[in-house]
Steps between C-alpha positions, in 0.01 A plus 500: 500500500673645191519158339876536423720210443780441744836328489576306808782290647328206669636239732339159463515251797445204273812561297696707753577740224421867418384590149394827319165508328245748356168474673151655463366523850111436506434491882648482839347264756573338840550130481374360834647154429855640461437797726658722231402785275511394140473679164339332215531583134632409152867373522669569160773228567247212530221663296260409781308678773683423812516603862815624661575548875574869558763423756698316233521797272863628524464806272215663317513752214192652345528512124337749266314219320132464578282187497135417491375242736243261327163638553364152614785437746366447853728449803264286699431267206870469419594405862215252522625324184877533525593525870457251783636520845725793404655341190443579140455212250297352207154356602480145583196295597573279809303250703584462871357249743510584873451260780399515868453846656664658199209360281259695720714820448508440123119454496439831674772730356525659170873519406444630149194639305521200250485244786237220478426219724521180281426253771434491871487193719504462881884488500608696197435793273615536142533849344586621160630847410689683229790687660844631405758224494831557670652533851180654641296189408765264633517695831131496526480125457801426729338724774222241524708193504470209598126541467483591131569298182536630143264305275560699182714596318764213513791745453391703800466183714858399391630850593343487847645147550840605391484811727399284793778253439760773479371641831526155663854461379609841639335430826639151575 
């Protein structure tokens, strides 16, 4: 409310490390995908606007320094562009083809505001959308397996294939 910078000690699951950083908190929101409260704002360590899970903040100190949130910054627009399935990442345009009953689900559901149906046949539906890359996108695709294939981009198709191969090896 006072637009004061904070210094926080934050634990990151990805690296399993705690680091200290200065942060300008813009908004607090509930992430339904991760079922967690998150704070989003300008992270001085990365120089980017980033969300952080509140339950991973180990210590928080309010500083005397004040900040100004950009006048054109909008939480909903930011989350639409940079967050998908609970994970923050750079936008990526993807094409997915669903088969069988999943094709009918893909034809009737809107998973993201940018989603467009590219092709629909009796047995398949192909969609395109621009969503945040990362674990959230991978989890989304894997949740529809084996009825979904990644058509584009090739590096995402390779990542999904490698993830599935790793899973098969662990479960043999």
